[in-house]
C-alpha positions as CSV (number, residue, x, y, z in Angstrom):
1,X,-19.3,-12.9,-9.8
2,X,-16.1,-14.2,-11.1
3,X,-17.8,-17.3,-12.4
4,X,-20.2,-15.1,-14.5
5,X,-17.2,-13.0,-15.7
6,X,-15.3,-16.2,-16.7
7,X,-18.4,-17.3,-18.7
8,X,-18.9,-14.0,-20.4
9,X,-15.2,-13.3,-21.1
10,X,-13.5,-16.6,-21.4
11,X,-9.7,-16.7,-21.7
12,X,-7.7,-19.3,-23.5
13,X,-4.2,-20.4,-22.5
14,X,-1.3,-18.8,-24.3
15,X,1.2,-21.1,-26.0
16,X,3.5,-18.5,-27.7
17,X,6.8,-17.0,-26.6
18,X,6.3,-16.0,-23.0
19,X,7.1,-12.3,-22.8
20,X,5.1,-9.7,-20.9
21,X,4.2,-7.7,-24.0
22,X,3.1,-10.9,-25.8
23,X,0.8,-11.9,-22.8
24,X,-0.7,-8.4,-22.7
25,X,-1.3,-8.3,-26.4
26,X,-2.8,-11.8,-26.3
27,X,-5.3,-10.8,-23.6
28,X,-6.2,-7.7,-25.6
29,X,-6.6,-9.8,-28.8
30,X,-8.9,-12.2,-27.0
31,X,-11.0,-9.3,-25.6
32,X,-11.2,-7.9,-29.2
33,X,-12.4,-11.2,-30.6
34,X,-15.0,-11.5,-27.8
35,X,-16.4,-8.0,-28.3
36,X,-16.5,-8.5,-32.1
37,X,-18.5,-11.6,-31.6
38,X,-21.0,-9.8,-29.4
39,X,-21.3,-7.0,-32.0
40,X,-21.9,-9.6,-34.7
41,X,-24.6,-11.2,-32.7
42,X,-26.3,-7.9,-31.9
43,X,-26.3,-6.9,-35.6
44,X,-27.6,-10.3,-36.6
45,X,-30.4,-10.1,-34.1
46,X,-31.4,-6.6,-35.4
47,X,-30.2,-4.8,-32.2
48,X,-27.5,-2.8,-34.1
49,X,-27.5,-1.5,-37.6
50,X,-24.8,-2.6,-40.0
51,X,-23.3,0.9,-39.9
52,X,-23.2,1.0,-36.1
53,X,-21.7,-2.4,-36.0
54,X,-19.0,-1.4,-38.5
55,X,-18.2,1.7,-36.5
56,X,-17.8,-0.2,-33.3
57,X,-15.6,-2.9,-34.9
58,X,-13.5,-0.3,-36.6
59,X,-13.0,1.5,-33.2
60,X,-12.0,-1.8,-31.5
61,X,-9.6,-2.5,-34.4
62,X,-7.9,0.9,-34.0
63,X,-7.6,0.3,-30.3
64,X,-6.0,-3.1,-30.9
65,X,-3.6,-1.6,-33.4
66,X,-2.6,1.1,-31.0
67,X,-1.9,-1.4,-28.3
68,X,0.2,-3.5,-30.7
69,X,2.3,-0.4,-31.5
70,X,2.7,0.6,-27.9
71,X,3.8,-2.8,-26.9
72,X,6.3,-3.0,-29.8
73,X,4.9,-6.3,-31.1
74,X,6.5,-7.3,-34.4
75,X,9.3,-4.7,-34.1
76,X,12.9,-5.7,-34.0
77,X,14.7,-3.7,-31.3
78,X,18.1,-4.1,-32.8
79,X,19.3,-4.1,-36.4
80,X,21.0,-7.4,-37.1
81,X,24.2,-7.1,-39.0
82,X,24.6,-9.0,-42.2
83,X,26.4,-12.3,-41.5
84,X,27.8,-12.9,-44.9
85,X,24.5,-13.8,-46.6
């Protein structure tokens, strides 16, 4: 079962700054990309309408944005003081 799961949902190694929130976001980003790929294939094959595909991708995008915000990715926790620049 895990072999099939690894085939359907492959994960790439993470090479960025190793912090728990970065690892979680990276996993979510990879899942987003995989699902968008499936949606594109279903739409190309005529199994989904363009409108339904758009709605599904938009929902996935909103979910990814929400995760980014919850994890605090890209936010600076402390205000840096000017150092004479």
